[in-house]
MIVEXMI-175351 format. One record per atom (N, C-alpha, C): x, y, z; residue number from 1. Coordinates in nm, 4 decimals. Layout:
<recs>
REC       xx       yy       zz pos
REC        X        Y        Z NUM
...
</recs>
This chain:
<recs>
REC       xx       yy       zz pos
REC  -2.2166   0.4009  -2.4311   1
REC  -2.1956   0.3614  -2.2944   1
REC  -2.1189   0.2290  -2.2872   1
REC  -2.1506   0.1358  -2.3731   2
REC  -2.0802   0.0083  -2.3734   2
REC  -1.9322   0.0300  -2.4046   2
REC  -1.9055   0.1271  -2.4906   3
REC  -1.7686   0.1604  -2.5273   3
REC  -1.6901   0.2048  -2.4037   3
REC  -1.7503   0.2924  -2.3225   4
REC  -1.6844   0.3389  -2.2002   4
REC  -1.6632   0.2252  -2.1017   4
REC  -1.7622   0.1364  -2.0891   5
REC  -1.7476   0.0236  -1.9984   5
REC  -1.6290  -0.0628  -2.0387   5
REC  -1.6140  -0.0847  -2.1690   6
REC  -1.5049  -0.1691  -2.2160   6
REC  -1.3691  -0.1105  -2.1781   6
REC  -1.3541   0.0211  -2.1955   7
REC  -1.2246   0.0828  -2.1682   7
REC  -1.2035   0.1210  -2.0216   7
REC  -1.3108   0.1381  -1.9456   8
REC  -1.2963   0.1742  -1.8051   8
REC  -1.3309   0.0592  -1.7108   8
REC  -1.4387  -0.0091  -1.7365   9
REC  -1.4860  -0.1146  -1.6481   9
REC  -1.4075  -0.2434  -1.6588   9
REC  -1.3807  -0.2883  -1.7806  10
REC  -1.3111  -0.4153  -1.7999  10
REC  -1.1719  -0.4134  -1.7382  10
REC  -1.0898  -0.3085  -1.7579  11
REC  -0.9580  -0.3100  -1.6938  11
REC  -0.9657  -0.3195  -1.5419  11
REC  -1.0617  -0.2522  -1.4779  12
REC  -1.0735  -0.2584  -1.3328  12
REC  -1.1175  -0.3979  -1.2877  12
REC  -1.2055  -0.4624  -1.3647  13
REC  -1.2475  -0.5982  -1.3300  13
REC  -1.1307  -0.6946  -1.3448  13
REC  -1.0509  -0.6768  -1.4464  14
REC  -0.9381  -0.7667  -1.4676  14
REC  -0.8353  -0.7572  -1.3569  14
REC  -0.8242  -0.6408  -1.2948  15
REC  -0.7263  -0.6239  -1.1878  15
REC  -0.7546  -0.7160  -1.0695  15
REC  -0.8770  -0.7634  -1.0586  16
REC  -0.9095  -0.8486  -0.9448  16
REC  -0.8398  -0.9837  -0.9518  16
REC  -0.7766  -1.0160  -1.0634  17
REC  -0.7108  -1.1457  -1.0791  17
REC  -0.5587  -1.1342  -1.0738  17
REC  -0.5056  -1.0208  -1.0366  18
REC  -0.3627  -0.9983  -1.0429  18
REC  -0.3000  -0.9847  -0.9042  18
REC  -0.1688  -0.9768  -0.9043  19
REC  -0.0912  -0.9539  -0.7826  19
REC  -0.0982  -0.8054  -0.7450  19
REC  -0.0604  -0.7740  -0.6233  20
REC  -0.0590  -0.6346  -0.5786  20
REC   0.0276  -0.5494  -0.6710  20
REC   0.1411  -0.6009  -0.7139  21
REC   0.2322  -0.5235  -0.7978  21
REC   0.1623  -0.4730  -0.9243  21
REC   0.0601  -0.5438  -0.9698  22
REC  -0.0092  -0.5051  -1.0923  22
REC  -0.0999  -0.3836  -1.0757  22
REC  -0.1377  -0.3492  -0.9534  23
REC  -0.2217  -0.2311  -0.9335  23
REC  -0.1397  -0.1065  -0.9019  23
REC  -0.0104  -0.1228  -0.8785  24
REC   0.0734  -0.0088  -0.8397  24
REC   0.0758   0.1049  -0.9422  24
REC   0.0663   0.0776  -1.0743  25
REC   0.0612   0.1896  -1.1678  25
REC  -0.0606   0.2807  -1.1490  25
REC  -0.1618   0.2340  -1.0752  26
REC  -0.2823   0.3124  -1.0524  26
REC  -0.2764   0.3954  -0.9248  26
REC  -0.1644   0.3891  -0.8533  27
REC  -0.1470   0.4711  -0.7325  27
REC  -0.1353   0.6164  -0.7765  27
REC  -0.2206   0.7016  -0.7201  28
REC  -0.2150   0.8444  -0.7519  28
REC  -0.1279   0.9211  -0.6542  28
REC  -0.1209   0.8718  -0.5299  29
REC  -0.0443   0.9424  -0.4290  29
REC   0.0044   0.8417  -0.3249  29
REC   0.1264   0.8606  -0.2802  30
REC   0.1811   0.7773  -0.1733  30
REC   0.2222   0.8698  -0.0591  30
REC   0.1919   0.8268   0.0617  31
REC   0.2255   0.9061   0.1791  31
REC   0.2991   0.8196   0.2800  31
REC   0.3785   0.8847   0.3626  32
REC   0.4440   0.8166   0.4739  32
REC   0.3805   0.8688   0.6015  32
REC   0.3426   0.7765   0.6876  33
REC   0.2846   0.8116   0.8167  33
REC   0.3812   0.7677   0.9262  33
REC   0.4096   0.8576   1.0182  34
REC   0.4931   0.8245   1.1333  34
REC   0.4099   0.8523   1.2582  34
REC   0.3899   0.7478   1.3368  35
REC   0.3099   0.7569   1.4592  35
REC   0.1753   0.8245   1.4340  35
REC   0.1115   0.7858   1.3250  36
REC  -0.0229   0.8325   1.2933  36
REC  -0.0321   0.9642   1.2199  36
REC   0.0806   1.0294   1.1965  37
REC   0.0798   1.1595   1.1297  37
REC   0.1424   1.1503   0.9913  37
REC   0.0772   1.2135   0.8932  38
REC   0.1320   1.2167   0.7580  38
REC   0.2531   1.3089   0.7576  38
REC   0.3629   1.2598   0.7012  39
REC   0.4867   1.3375   0.6936  39
REC   0.4867   1.4149   0.5625  39
REC   0.5116   1.5437   0.5713  40
REC   0.5187   1.6245   0.4503  40
REC   0.6520   1.5986   0.3816  40
REC   0.6442   1.5655   0.2523  41
REC   0.7649   1.5423   0.1741  41
REC   0.7581   1.6276   0.0484  41
REC   0.8737   1.6535  -0.0079  42
REC   0.8797   1.7360  -0.1283  42
REC   0.8273   1.6578  -0.2492  42
REC   0.8030   1.7279  -0.3558  43
REC   0.7579   1.6628  -0.4796  43
REC   0.8638   1.5635  -0.5291  43
REC   0.9903   1.6012  -0.5174  44
REC   1.0992   1.5124  -0.5580  44
REC   1.0993   1.3849  -0.4730  44
REC   1.0820   1.3994  -0.3412  45
REC   1.0776   1.2828  -0.2520  45
REC   0.9560   1.1951  -0.2828  45
REC   0.8444   1.2585  -0.3190  46
REC   0.7240   1.1854  -0.3586  46
REC   0.7529   1.1004  -0.4824  46
REC   0.8213   1.1590  -0.5796  47
REC   0.8569   1.0847  -0.7014  47
REC   0.9477   0.9665  -0.6675  47
REC   1.0465   0.9884  -0.5834  48
REC   1.1378   0.8807  -0.5442  48
REC   1.0632   0.7703  -0.4682  48
REC   0.9718   0.8090  -0.3806  49
REC   0.8919   0.7120  -0.3066  49
REC   0.8114   0.6261  -0.4046  49
REC   0.7501   0.6904  -0.5030  50
REC   0.6697   0.6153  -0.5996  50
REC   0.7555   0.5295  -0.6922  50
REC   0.8837   0.5593  -0.7033  51
REC   0.9756   0.4722  -0.7778  51
REC   1.0171   0.3518  -0.6936  51
REC   1.0325   0.3712  -0.5635  52
REC   1.0795   0.2654  -0.4743  52
REC   0.9714   0.1617  -0.4417  52
REC   0.8469   0.2034  -0.4391  53
REC   0.7383   0.1116  -0.4017  53
REC   0.7306  -0.0091  -0.4961  53
REC   0.7305   0.0105  -0.6284  54
REC   0.7273  -0.1078  -0.7159  54
REC   0.8489  -0.1988  -0.6981  54
REC   0.9642  -0.1421  -0.6633  55
REC   1.0830  -0.2244  -0.6391  55
REC   1.0630  -0.3136  -0.5174  55
REC   0.9967  -0.2608  -0.4145  56
REC   0.9668  -0.3409  -0.2968  56
REC   0.8777  -0.4597  -0.3337  56
REC   0.7747  -0.4344  -0.4130  57
REC   0.6763  -0.5374  -0.4465  57
REC   0.7184  -0.6259  -0.5631  57
REC   0.8257  -0.5906  -0.6328  58
REC   0.8699  -0.6699  -0.7474  58
REC   0.8998  -0.8136  -0.7055  58
REC   0.8383  -0.9082  -0.7744  59
REC   0.8598  -1.0494  -0.7450  59
REC   0.7785  -1.1018  -0.6279  59
REC   0.6983  -1.0164  -0.5660  60
REC   0.6189  -1.0597  -0.4504  60
REC   0.4995  -1.1432  -0.4957  60
REC   0.4393  -1.2109  -0.3998  61
REC   0.3186  -1.2881  -0.4264  61
REC   0.2088  -1.2446  -0.3310  61
REC   0.0904  -1.2288  -0.3865  62
REC  -0.0280  -1.1975  -0.3078  62
REC  -0.0901  -1.3300  -0.2668  62
REC  -0.1108  -1.3478  -0.1376  63
REC  -0.1623  -1.4733  -0.0856  63
REC  -0.2921  -1.4491  -0.0088  63
REC  -0.3710  -1.5534   0.0105  64
REC  -0.4918  -1.5360   0.0924  64
REC  -0.4522  -1.4916   0.2333  64
REC  -0.5263  -1.3981   0.2866  65
REC  -0.4950  -1.3460   0.4198  65
REC  -0.5991  -1.3928   0.5195  65
REC  -0.5508  -1.4290   0.6372  66
REC  -0.6417  -1.4627   0.7452  66
REC  -0.6659  -1.3405   0.8332  66
REC  -0.5811  -1.2390   0.8165  67
REC  -0.5932  -1.1195   0.8987  67
REC  -0.7163  -1.0379   0.8640  67
REC  -0.7823  -0.9902   0.9677  68
REC  -0.8995  -0.9040   0.9529  68
REC  -0.8766  -0.7840   1.0439  68
REC  -0.9170  -0.6673   0.9954  69
REC  -0.8979  -0.5466   1.0755  69
REC  -1.0276  -0.4669   1.0790  69
REC  -1.0490  -0.4005   1.1921  70
REC  -1.1603  -0.3062   1.2022  70
REC  -1.1016  -0.1664   1.1907  70
REC  -1.1851  -0.0694   1.1644  71
REC  -1.1362   0.0677   1.1528  71
REC  -1.0733   0.1137   1.2842  71
REC  -1.1329   0.0758   1.3952  72
REC  -1.0783   0.1126   1.5261  72
REC  -0.9401   0.0511   1.5475  72
REC  -0.9255  -0.0758   1.5118  73
REC  -0.7953  -0.1428   1.5240  73
REC  -0.6918  -0.0736   1.4349  73
REC  -0.7309  -0.0393   1.3128  74
REC  -0.6393   0.0274   1.2193  74
REC  -0.5918   0.1600   1.2780  74
REC  -0.6848   0.2407   1.3246  75
REC  -0.6501   0.3737   1.3783  75
REC  -0.5537   0.3610   1.4968  75
REC  -0.5740   0.2606   1.5783  76
REC  -0.4844   0.2376   1.6918  76
REC  -0.3474   0.1884   1.6438  76
REC  -0.3473   0.0980   1.5480  77
REC  -0.2242   0.0383   1.4957  77
REC  -0.1289   0.1436   1.4383  77
REC  -0.1805   0.2368   1.3575  78
REC  -0.0925   0.3335   1.2901  78
REC  -0.0400   0.4429   1.3822  78
REC  -0.0801   0.4412   1.5098  79
REC  -0.0290   0.5397   1.6041  79
REC   0.1141   0.5115   1.6467  79
REC   0.1631   0.3909   1.6157  80
REC   0.2986   0.3524   1.6532  80
REC   0.3708   0.2934   1.5331  80
REC   0.4778   0.3576   1.4916  81
REC   0.5575   0.3047   1.3824  81
REC   0.5463   0.3871   1.2556  81
REC   0.6081   0.3336   1.1513  82
REC   0.6136   0.4011   1.0220  82
REC   0.5362   0.3183   0.9206  82
REC   0.4492   0.3842   0.8463  83
REC   0.3613   0.3195   0.7498  83
REC   0.3674   0.3934   0.6172  83
REC   0.3288   0.3235   0.5115  84
REC   0.3136   0.3847   0.3797  84
REC   0.1686   0.3677   0.3387  84
REC   0.1108   0.4748   0.2879  85
REC  -0.0264   0.4737   0.2388  85
REC  -0.0238   0.4934   0.0877  85
REC  -0.0913   0.4039   0.0162  86
REC  -0.1036   0.4131  -0.1292  86
REC  -0.2471   0.4489  -0.1612  86
REC  -0.2684   0.5633  -0.2256  87
REC  -0.4044   0.6094  -0.2548  87
REC  -0.4304   0.5979  -0.4045  87
REC  -0.5462   0.5403  -0.4350  88
REC  -0.5881   0.5178  -0.5728  88
REC  -0.6993   0.6160  -0.6077  88
REC  -0.7057   0.6580  -0.7339  89
REC  -0.8058   0.7543  -0.7777  89
REC  -0.9452   0.6958  -0.7873  89
REC  -0.9542   0.5650  -0.8006  90
REC  -1.0824   0.4966  -0.8123  90
REC  -1.0703   0.3626  -0.7403  90
REC  -1.1824   0.3057  -0.6981  91
REC  -1.1751   0.1753  -0.6319  91
REC  -1.1124   0.0686  -0.7208  91
REC  -1.0305  -0.0155  -0.6597  92
REC  -0.9625  -0.1248  -0.7277  92
REC  -0.9930  -0.2505  -0.6449  92
REC  -0.9760  -0.3668  -0.7053  93
REC  -1.0064  -0.4907  -0.6356  93
REC  -0.8992  -0.5943  -0.6653  93
REC  -0.8578  -0.6660  -0.5620  94
REC  -0.7654  -0.7780  -0.5775  94
REC  -0.8270  -0.8969  -0.5052  94
REC  -0.8424  -1.0054  -0.5767  95
REC  -0.8977  -1.1281  -0.5182  95
REC  -1.0301  -1.1043  -0.4457  95
REC  -1.1153  -1.0228  -0.5061  96
REC  -1.2468  -0.9969  -0.4475  96
REC  -1.2456  -0.9012  -0.3306  96
REC  -1.1326  -0.8341  -0.3054  97
REC  -1.1204  -0.7408  -0.1938  97
REC  -1.1052  -0.5982  -0.2473  97
REC  -1.2107  -0.5175  -0.2409  98
REC  -1.2047  -0.3804  -0.2959  98
REC  -1.1351  -0.2830  -0.2002  98
REC  -1.0779  -0.1768  -0.2595  99
REC  -1.0117  -0.0726  -0.1803  99
REC  -0.9875   0.0483  -0.2690  99
REC  -0.9670   0.1629  -0.2053 100
REC  -0.9165   0.2807  -0.2755 100
REC  -0.7912   0.3339  -0.2052 100
REC  -0.7506   0.2605  -0.0988 101
REC  -0.6271   0.2933  -0.0272 101
REC  -0.5716   0.1656   0.0350 101
REC  -0.4406   0.1513   0.0292 102
REC  -0.3709   0.0408   0.0938 102
REC  -0.2664   0.0996   0.1872 102
REC  -0.2532   0.0442   0.3065 103
REC  -0.1554   0.0930   0.4035 103
REC  -0.0782  -0.0268   0.4575 103
REC   0.0540  -0.0102   0.4681 104
REC   0.1359  -0.1169   0.5251 104
REC   0.2466  -0.0591   0.6112 104
REC   0.2827  -0.1359   0.7143 105
REC   0.3889  -0.0959   0.8062 105
REC   0.5235  -0.1295   0.7433 105
REC   0.6208  -0.0413   0.7650 106
REC   0.7552  -0.0709   0.7155 106
REC   0.8484  -0.0901   0.8346 106
REC   0.9199  -0.2016   0.8305 107
REC   1.0187  -0.2371   0.9313 107
REC   1.1312  -0.3123   0.8629 107
REC   1.2549  -0.2907   0.9060 108
REC   1.3633  -0.3682   0.8458 108
REC   1.3466  -0.5165   0.8760 108
REC   1.3792  -0.5986   0.7785 109
REC   1.3752  -0.7430   0.7981 109
REC   1.2445  -0.8112   0.7643 109
REC   1.1352  -0.7361   0.7514 110
REC   1.0067  -0.8003   0.7195 110
REC   1.0126  -0.8670   0.5828 110
REC   0.9708  -0.9915   0.5774 111
REC   0.9661  -1.0654   0.4514 111
REC   0.8241  -1.0811   0.4003 111
REC   0.7277  -1.0551   0.4873 112
REC   0.5869  -1.0611   0.4489 112
REC   0.5088  -0.9676   0.5408 112
REC   0.3926  -0.9261   0.4952 113
REC   0.3144  -0.8293   0.5724 113
REC   0.1719  -0.8217   0.5192 113
REC   0.0840  -0.7623   0.6003 114
REC  -0.0539  -0.7373   0.5608 114
REC  -0.0662  -0.5974   0.5035 114
REC  -0.1504  -0.5862   0.4026 115
REC  -0.1914  -0.4560   0.3503 115
REC  -0.3303  -0.4296   0.4066 115
REC  -0.3463  -0.3198   0.4769 116
REC  -0.4777  -0.2819   0.5285 116
REC  -0.5535  -0.2133   0.4161 116
REC  -0.6769  -0.2554   0.3941 117
REC  -0.7582  -0.2013   0.2858 117
REC  -0.8517  -0.0935   0.3376 117
REC  -0.8473   0.0212   0.2699 118
REC  -0.9383   0.1294   0.3044 118
REC  -1.0309   0.1593   0.1882 118
REC  -1.1526   0.1985   0.2229 119
REC  -1.2496   0.2416   0.1225 119
REC  -1.3178   0.3663   0.1774 119
REC  -1.2950   0.4779   0.1085 120
REC  -1.3509   0.6075   0.1498 120
REC  -1.3128   0.6424   0.2939 120
REC  -1.1872   0.6121   0.3301 121
REC  -1.1359   0.6496   0.4608 121
REC  -1.1660   0.5529   0.5731 121
REC  -1.2357   0.4441   0.5440 122
REC  -1.2682   0.3445   0.6470 122
REC  -1.1910   0.2167   0.6173 122
REC  -1.1222   0.1649   0.7181 123
REC  -1.0410   0.0441   0.7040 123
REC  -1.1088  -0.0685   0.7803 123
REC  -1.1481  -0.1724   0.7042 124
REC  -1.2124  -0.2857   0.7692 124
REC  -1.2133  -0.4057   0.6763 124
REC  -1.2266  -0.5207   0.7353 125
REC  -1.2365  -0.6437   0.6582 125
REC  -1.1036  -0.7153   0.6456 125
REC  -1.1037  -0.8158   0.5575 126
REC  -0.9833  -0.8958   0.5369 126
REC  -0.8702  -0.8102   0.4825 126
REC  -0.7504  -0.8418   0.5253 127
REC  -0.6311  -0.7755   0.4744 127
REC  -0.5834  -0.8486   0.3492 127
REC  -0.4923  -0.7878   0.2780 128
REC  -0.4257  -0.8529   0.1648 128
REC  -0.2857  -0.8872   0.2138 128
REC  -0.2481  -1.0134   0.2028 129
REC  -0.1198  -1.0597   0.2536 129
REC  -0.0180  -1.0651   0.1399 129
REC   0.1005  -1.0120   0.1647 130
REC   0.2057  -1.0075   0.0630 130
REC   0.3298  -1.0788   0.1158 130
REC   0.3832  -1.1695   0.0350 131
REC   0.5094  -1.2370   0.0642 131
REC   0.6112  -1.1814  -0.0344 131
REC   0.7192  -1.1219   0.0161 132
REC   0.8193  -1.0585  -0.0712 132
REC   0.9078  -1.1597  -0.1437 132
REC   0.8964  -1.2858  -0.1117 133
REC   0.9655  -1.3930  -0.1836 133
REC   1.1171  -1.3724  -0.1908 133
REC   1.1871  -1.4281  -0.0974 134
REC   1.3339  -1.4307  -0.0961 134
REC   1.4003  -1.2945  -0.0804 134
REC   1.3286  -1.1980  -0.0277 135
REC   1.3902  -1.0692   0.0052 135
REC   1.3144  -1.0121   0.1236 135
REC   1.3639  -0.9004   0.1761 136
REC   1.2937  -0.8368   0.2867 136
REC   1.2811  -0.6871   0.2612 136
REC   1.2239  -0.6190   0.3567 137
REC   1.1898  -0.4784   0.3426 137
REC   1.3023  -0.3840   0.3850 137
REC   1.4175  -0.4348   0.4235 138
REC   1.5239  -0.3515   0.4789 138
REC   1.5647  -0.2371   0.3864 138
REC   1.5873  -0.2658   0.2598 139
REC   1.6310  -0.1616   0.1662 139
REC   1.5257  -0.0519   0.1527 139
REC   1.3984  -0.0898   0.1435 140
REC   1.2911   0.0087   0.1330 140
REC   1.2826   0.0905   0.2621 140
REC   1.2951   0.0246   0.3754 141
REC   1.2918   0.0931   0.5045 141
REC   1.4044   0.1958   0.5130 141
REC   1.5251   0.1557   0.4731 142
REC   1.6389   0.2476   0.4768 142
REC   1.6168   0.3671   0.3844 142
REC   1.5558   0.3431   0.2674 143
REC   1.5220   0.4538   0.1782 143
REC   1.4273   0.5507   0.2492 143
REC   1.3204   0.4977   0.3081 144
REC   1.2213   0.5835   0.3744 144
REC   1.2855   0.6621   0.4886 144
REC   1.3716   0.5979   0.5656 145
REC   1.4364   0.6656   0.6779 145
REC   1.5384   0.7694   0.6307 145
REC   1.5820   0.7616   0.5048 146
REC   1.6764   0.8602   0.4514 146
REC   1.6080   0.9922   0.4166 146
REC   1.4753   0.9924   0.4137 147
REC   1.4017   1.1172   0.3920 147
REC   1.4055   1.1920   0.5240 147
REC   1.4665   1.3102   0.5269 148
REC   1.4883   1.3790   0.6542 148
REC   1.3639   1.3948   0.7410 148
REC   1.2507   1.4271   0.6816 149
REC   1.1288   1.4476   0.7605 149
REC   1.0801   1.3182   0.8244 149
REC   1.1163   1.2043   0.7670 150
REC   1.0752   1.0739   0.8204 150
REC   1.1768   1.0257   0.9237 150
REC   1.3027   1.0251   0.8860 151
REC   1.4083   0.9706   0.9713 151
REC   1.4202   1.0397   1.1049 151
REC   1.3925   1.1688   1.1111 152
REC   1.4081   1.2403   1.2389 152
REC   1.2982   1.2057   1.3383 152
REC   1.1810   1.1646   1.2870 153
REC   1.0681   1.1364   1.3761 153
REC   1.0504   0.9886   1.4036 153
REC   1.1161   0.9037   1.3242 154
REC   1.0920   0.7599   1.3383 154
REC   1.1750   0.6995   1.4490 154
</recs>
């Protein structure tokens, strides 16, 4: 049992001291939501999306967040705009903030944003704040809008 803890437990505990970009390899599925609805994308588009996400976060810094969200606020928020949902196979933690899903709004020009933390489908508590450091989200936004199922509804 100690052997399993070392190989499974220790890596998850260590993730709590890293930047958001360090947990991205543990994303099992990424989805795009437009006005609260998950957009169906092809397997190829899913692969491209999962390639683009680390590029967005490359060089970013995770900072303390003052933002707090309730599940009700989250559900209302995602009804307007385009969001990306990152789903993890197991709970992960960054700076003492656990989650198994992260959701963020995509808009051209954004240089920083909050990541809404979900655990078992419920979004609440402090957000994780990301500063893209000398770049913005425009290129990632344009990529997402180039997916026909997303661009036509956004």
